[in-house]
C-alpha positions in Angstrom: -0.1 0.3 0.1 1.3 3.4 -0.8 0.6 6.0 1.7 1.9 9.8 2.2 0.8 11.9 4.6 -0.8 14.9 3.7 -1.1 18.1 5.6 -4.1 18.9 7.9 -4.8 22.2 5.4 -5.3 19.6 2.7 -8.1 18.4 3.9 -9.8 21.5 6.0 -13.4 21.4 4.7 -14.6 25.2 5.4 -18.1 23.8 5.9 -17.3 22.1 9.5 -15.3 25.2 10.3 -18.3 27.9 9.7 -20.8 25.7 11.7 -18.4 26.0 14.6 -17.9 29.6 14.3 -21.7 30.1 13.8 -22.4 28.1 17.2 -19.7 30.2 18.6 -21.9 33.5 18.1 -25.0 31.9 19.0 -23.7 30.9 22.1 -24.1 34.5 23.5 -27.4 34.5 22.7 -28.7 31.4 24.5 -29.8 30.8 28.1 -26.5 30.8 30.7 -27.7 26.6 31.4 -26.9 25.7 27.8 -23.8 28.0 26.5 -21.3 25.2 27.5 -23.4 22.8 25.6 -23.2 25.4 22.4 -19.5 26.0 22.9 -18.5 22.4 23.2 -20.4 21.5 20.4 -18.7 24.3 18.6 -15.4 22.8 19.3 -16.7 19.2 17.8 -17.2 21.4 14.5 -13.8 23.0 14.8 -11.7 19.5 15.6 -13.7 18.0 12.7 -12.6 20.1 10.4 -9.0 19.4 9.4 -9.8 15.8 9.5 -9.3 13.6 6.2 -12.6 13.0 4.0 -14.2 10.0 4.4 -13.1 10.3 8.1 -15.4 12.5 9.8 -18.0 10.3 10.3 -16.5 7.1 12.7 -14.9 10.5 14.7 -17.9 12.0 15.1 -19.9 8.7 16.0 -17.0 7.8 18.0 -16.9 11.3 20.0 -21.0 11.4 20.2 -20.5 7.7 21.4 -18.4 8.9 24.5 -20.5 11.9 24.7 -23.3 9.3 25.6 -21.4 6.9 27.0 -21.0 5.6 30.6 -18.0 7.6 31.2 -19.8 10.9 30.7 -22.8 9.7 32.7 -20.8 8.9 35.6 -18.4 12.2 35.5 -20.8 14.7 34.5 -24.7 13.6 35.2 -24.7 11.2 38.8 -23.7 14.1 40.4 -26.4 16.4 39.1 -29.3 14.1 40.4 -27.4 13.9 44.0 -29.6 16.7 45.6 -32.9 15.5 44.2 -32.5 11.7 44.8 -31.0 12.3 48.2 -33.9 14.9 49.1 -36.6 12.3 48.8 -35.2 9.4 49.7 -33.4 10.5 52.5 -30.0 9.2 51.5 -26.7 10.9 52.9 -24.5 12.3 50.5 -21.8 10.1 51.1 -24.0 6.9 50.6 -25.2 8.5 47.4 -21.3 9.2 46.4 -20.1 5.5 47.0 -22.0 4.5 44.2 -19.1 6.3 42.2 -16.7 3.9 43.8 -18.8 1.0 43.2 -18.6 1.8 39.3 -15.1 2.8 39.6 -14.3 -0.8 40.8 -16.0 -2.8 38.5 -14.3 -1.0 35.7 -11.1 -1.4 37.2 -11.7 -5.3 37.3 -13.9 -5.7 33.9 -10.9 -3.1 31.8 -8.6 -5.7 32.2 -10.7 -8.2 29.8 -12.9 -6.6 28.1 -10.3 -5.3 25.7 -9.4 -8.6 24.5 -12.8 -9.2 23.6 -12.6 -5.9 21.4 -9.2 -7.1 19.7 -10.2 -10.5 18.8 -14.1 -9.7 17.9 -13.8 -6.0 16.3 -16.1 -3.0 18.7 -19.1 -2.5 16.4 -21.5 -5.1 17.0 -20.3 -5.0 20.7 -21.1 -1.0 20.9 -24.6 -2.0 19.2 -25.7 -4.4 22.1 -24.1 -2.2 24.6 -25.3 1.2 23.9 -28.7 -0.7 23.5 -28.7 -2.1 27.2 -27.1 0.9 28.6 -29.8 2.6 27.5 -32.4 0.6 29.4 -30.2 1.1 32.2 -31.0 4.2 32.6 -34.3 4.1 31.7 -34.8 1.8 34.4 -33.6 4.5 37.0 -37.5 5.8 36.5 -38.6 3.2 38.5 -35.3 3.4 41.3 -37.0 2.4 44.9 -35.4 3.6 48.0 -33.2 0.8 48.4 -29.4 1.9 48.1 -28.7 -1.6 46.9 -31.4 -1.1 44.0 -29.1 1.6 43.3 -25.8 0.5 43.5 -26.5 -2.7 41.6 -27.4 -0.5 38.5 -24.0 0.9 38.5 -22.6 -1.9 39.1 -23.9 -3.7 36.2 -23.5 -0.4 34.2 -19.9 -0.9 33.4 -20.1 -4.3 32.3 -23.1 -3.9 30.1 -22.0 -0.6 29.0 -18.3 -1.7 27.9 -18.9 -1.0 24.6 -19.8 2.7 25.7 -16.3 2.8 26.9 -13.1 4.7 25.4 -11.4 1.5 25.7 -14.2 0.4 22.7 -14.2 3.6 20.7 -10.3 4.2 20.7 -10.0 1.0 19.7 -11.5 1.5 16.4 -10.0 5.3 16.1 -6.5 3.3 16.6 -7.5 0.8 13.6 -8.7 3.8 11.1 -5.7 6.3 11.7 -1.7 6.0 11.9 0.0 9.7 11.2 -3.2 11.6 12.2 -4.0 9.5 15.2 -3.8 11.6 17.8 -5.6 14.9 16.2 -8.1 11.5 15.0 -7.9 10.8 19.2 -8.3 14.4 20.5 -11.7 15.0 18.4 -13.2 11.9 19.0 -12.2 11.5 23.1 -13.3 15.0 23.2 -16.5 13.5 23.3 -16.6 12.8 27.1 -15.7 17.1 27.6 -18.6 17.5 25.3 -20.8 14.8 27.3 -20.2 16.8 30.0 -21.3 20.2 28.8 -24.2 18.8 27.3 -25.4 16.3 29.8 -24.9 18.6 32.4 -26.9 21.4 30.7 -30.2 18.4 29.8 -29.9 16.8 33.4 -30.1 20.0 34.9 -33.4 21.0 32.2 -34.7 17.7 32.7 -35.0 17.6 36.5 -36.2 21.2 36.4 -38.9 19.9 33.7 -40.2 16.3 34.4 -38.2 15.7 37.8 -35.5 13.4 38.2 -37.2 10.0 37.3 -38.3 11.8 33.9 -34.5 13.2 33.5 -33.3 9.3 33.6 -35.7 8.1 31.2 -34.4 10.9 29.1 -31.0 10.2 29.1 -31.8 6.6 28.3 -34.1 7.4 25.3 -31.0 9.8 24.3 -28.7 6.8 23.8 -31.9 4.8 22.1 -32.7 7.4 19.5 -29.8 9.4 18.7 -26.3 7.3 19.8 -27.7 4.0 18.5 -29.0 4.8 14.8 -25.8 6.9 14.1 -23.8 3.8 15.1 -25.5 1.9 13.2 -25.1 4.2 10.5 -21.5 5.0 10.5 -19.6 3.0 13.2 -17.1 0.5 10.9 -13.8 -1.2 12.5 -11.9 -0.7 9.9 -11.3 1.6 7.0 -11.3 -1.5 5.1 -15.1 -2.0 5.7 -16.0 1.3 3.3 -13.1 0.6 0.9 -10.0 3.4 2.4 -6.8 2.6 3.5 -5.7 4.4 7.0 -5.8 8.1 7.3 -8.7 8.0 4.7 -6.1 7.2 1.8 -7.1 5.6 -1.1 -5.6 2.0 -1.1 -4.0 0.2 -4.4 -6.5 -1.6 -6.6 -6.9 -5.0 -5.2 -8.9 -8.4 -6.3 -12.2 -6.6 -7.1 -15.2 -7.3 -4.7 -12.8 -8.5 -1.9 -12.9 -7.2 1.4 -10.6 -9.2 2.8 -7.9 -8.4 0.3 -8.3 -4.6 1.1 -8.0 -5.8 4.7 -4.6 -7.4 4.0 -3.4 -4.1 2.6 -4.0 -3.1 6.2 -0.6 -3.3 8.6 -0.6 -4.5 11.9 1.9 -4.1 14.1 3.6 -4.2 17.6 3.1 -6.9 20.2 0.5 -9.4 22.1 -1.0 -8.3 25.6 1.1 -10.9 27.0 4.6 -9.6 25.7 3.7 -5.8 26.1 3.1 -6.7 29.8 6.9 -8.7 30.1 8.1 -5.1 29.0 9.3 -2.9 31.7 8.3 0.1 30.1 4.7 -1.0 30.1 5.0 -1.0 33.5 6.6 2.7 33.7 4.0 4.1 31.9 0.8 2.5 34.1 2.6 3.7 37.1 3.2 6.9 35.9 -0.7 7.4 34.5 -1.9 6.2 37.9 -0.1 8.9 39.7 -1.3 11.0 37.4 -4.9 10.0 37.5 -4.7 10.5 41.2 -3.4 13.7 41.2 -6.2 14.8 38.7 -8.9 12.8 40.5 -7.6 14.1 43.8 -8.8 18.1 42.8 -10.8 18.0 39.6 -13.5 15.9 41.5 -14.0 17.8 44.4 -12.6 21.1 42.8 -15.3 22.8 43.7 -15.3 22.5 47.7 -11.4 23.2 47.5 -12.1 26.2 46.4 -15.2 27.0 49.4 -12.3 26.1 51.6 -10.4 29.0 50.5 -13.2 31.3 51.2 -14.3 31.5 47.5 -18.2 32.4 46.7 -20.8 29.7 45.1 -21.1 31.3 42.3 -17.6 31.9 41.2 -16.4 28.7 42.2 -19.3 27.4 39.8 -18.1 29.7 37.4 -14.5 28.7 37.6 -15.6 24.9 37.5 -17.6 25.5 34.2 -13.9 27.4 33.4 -12.1 23.6 34.0 -14.7 21.4 32.0 -13.9 23.7 28.6 -10.7 23.8 29.2 -10.7 20.0 29.8 -12.7 19.9 25.9 -9.7 22.0 24.9 -6.7 20.3 26.3 -8.5 16.9 24.5 -9.4 18.4 21.4 -6.3 20.2 20.6 -3.6 17.8 22.3 -3.6 15.5 19.4 -2.7 18.0 16.8 0.7 18.3 18.8 1.2 14.5 19.3 0.6 14.1 15.6 3.6 16.7 15.0 5.9 16.3 17.6 7.1 13.3 20.0 4.6 12.3 22.3 6.3 11.8 25.6 7.7 15.1 25.2 4.0 16.1 24.2 3.3 15.0 27.6 5.7 16.4 30.0 4.8 19.6 28.5 1.3 19.3 29.4 1.9 17.7 32.9 3.5 21.2 33.7 0.1 22.5 33.7 -1.6 20.7 36.3 1.9 20.7 38.3 1.4 24.5 38.3 -2.1 25.0 39.1 -2.2 22.4 42.0 1.2 24.3 43.5 -1.4 27.5 42.8 -4.2 25.9 44.9 -2.2 24.7 47.7 -0.7 28.3 48.0 -4.2 29.2 48.6 -5.2 30.6 45.1 -7.9 32.7 45.0 -10.2 35.3 42.3 -8.3 35.1 39.0 -5.3 33.1 40.5 -7.9 30.1 41.0 -9.3 30.8 37.7 -6.0 30.1 36.0 -5.3 27.2 38.5 -8.7 25.4 37.5 -8.0 25.8 33.6 -4.4 24.4 34.4 -6.1 21.1 35.8 -8.4 21.2 33.1 -5.9 21.2 30.3 -4.1 17.9 31.7 -7.1 16.0 32.9 -8.3 16.8 29.1 -5.6 15.5 27.2 -4.8 12.5 29.6 -6.9 10.0 27.5 -5.4 10.8 24.5 -2.2 10.8 25.4 -2.2 7.0 26.9 -4.2 5.9 23.5 -1.3 7.8 20.7 1.4 5.9 23.4 0.3 2.5 23.5 0.0 2.9 19.7 3.3 4.0 19.1 5.4 1.7 21.5 3.2 -1.5 21.7 1.1 -1.1 18.1 -2.4 -2.1 17.1 -2.2 -5.9 17.7 -3.4 -5.9 20.7 -4.5 -2.3 20.9 -7.9 -2.4 23.4 -6.6 -5.4 25.9 -3.4 -2.8 26.5 -5.2 0.2 26.5 -7.8 -1.6 29.0 -4.9 -2.5 31.6 -3.9 1.6 31.3 -7.4 2.8 31.3 -7.7 0.5 34.7 -5.0 2.0 36.1 -6.4 5.7 35.5 -9.5 4.7 36.5 -8.4 3.4 39.8 -6.5 6.7 40.5 -8.8 9.1 39.3 -12.2 7.1 40.9 -10.7 6.9 44.7 -8.5 9.8 44.6 -11.2 12.1 45.2 -12.0 10.2 48.7 -8.7 11.0 49.6 -8.8 14.7 49.2 -11.9 14.5 51.5 -10.3 12.2 54.4 -7.4 14.5 54.6 -9.8 17.4 54.9 -11.7 15.7 57.5 -8.1 15.1 59.8 -6.7 18.0 59.2 -9.3 20.5 58.5 -8.1 22.1 55.0 -6.6 19.8 51.9 -3.4 21.4 51.5 -1.8 18.1 52.8 -3.3 16.5 49.8 -2.2 19.4 46.9 1.5 18.8 47.3 1.5 14.9 47.5 -0.6 15.4 44.1 2.2 18.1 43.7 5.0 15.8 43.9 3.0 12.5 42.2 2.7 15.4 39.3 6.6 15.5 39.1 7.3 12.0 39.3 4.9 11.5 36.6 6.3 13.9 34.1 10.0 12.2 34.7 8.1 9.2 34.5 6.9 9.8 30.8 10.0 11.4 29.9 12.4 8.4 30.4 10.0 6.0 28.4 12.8 6.5 25.0 12.6 6.3 21.8 10.0 4.4 19.7 10.6 0.9 19.3 10.8 -1.0 15.5 7.1 -2.9 15.8 7.2 -6.2 14.6 4.4 -7.2 11.6 1.9 -9.8 12.1 0.2 -11.3 9.2 -3.3 -11.0 9.6 -5.3 -14.5 9.8 
């Protein structure tokens, strides 16, 4: 196969740029509740514009899939329902928030195995099944009872039945579709989680006010079934060869006419098996680096508002700062990929890690006002880029042969770190009356993570594996 990468400007679609600009302008005229969602959709259009023709559909679908999938629901929707549900059932805040830990533990346990399934059987069929089951699981919350076990049970099975809506699944598709434009594509697709945060937060808040929290859960489930599912059925393909394309949307050389198997055999399958990868020191070096990074990011990003309030910042200002963090998360995720396609990825990752190091240092020094805003944006930029970095590093150091399996292991480290760190931050505050000791520990974690990423070394020459 003859392949040559083209510059981003050669593929630039002016229609997508125009849509993005129009949406940005319209954001000034919509109610504040929907402003972040409008800006998020504008960013989505802008980051899709430079992608090669023929690839925007699959990237857009993975973006929407992650915007409405398990990660977005757990990160951005569950917290919005906390007030009305605890008020109706009389649950304590800690009883409700424990559902996040339940989901985290199940995700960590299953992430180690579901990636292998996607590598062997592809993603499309499982995405269709999982989006359907996930949608009905959310709808079932309309009939939630006052039993905590009922609540925990639903969010314990969601990471399993919704595995095909996770970044493990969708990033597996992107890894199969792209090579030279992989960072850019990962950035656009994984921005879906941040976009989902903006859209789901607005939608959930509106629905709770309009039809109550039960009706809001029903609405989120219907969103998966009526929007995400048809899009996946229409556009999600496991390989570019399924639509007659090569990597990065390139046209393939003529092969046996109408012979799909022959077309797929022209696409390279590179790298190591999951078992081979886990025998490498570099794999565990990366695992520890991202565990530390996730612990630091999660320990600040999730309880950011309480941290700001403890520093005397008023609720309205804290909410505005939190909103700025959300937009920074989208920007960091959407545009980090452009850098990773053009520069050595560990160096890009190290530069990104400087932002949370600076941001959390400012918070530890009692940042307030503009300084607190800068700190939140710094954390958001890094929090937005982390999954992009993990995805690209895996493909560069271990290849795409067992991509989803290797990503699943790294994602488990990230999920465990980010999911458990908020509890640690709160425990430190309960014991010391301040978040500052935890914040300084997180600064040290960022520094160690930065050094470990820089020491990953040059990309290896990946072995080629014959397709069977």
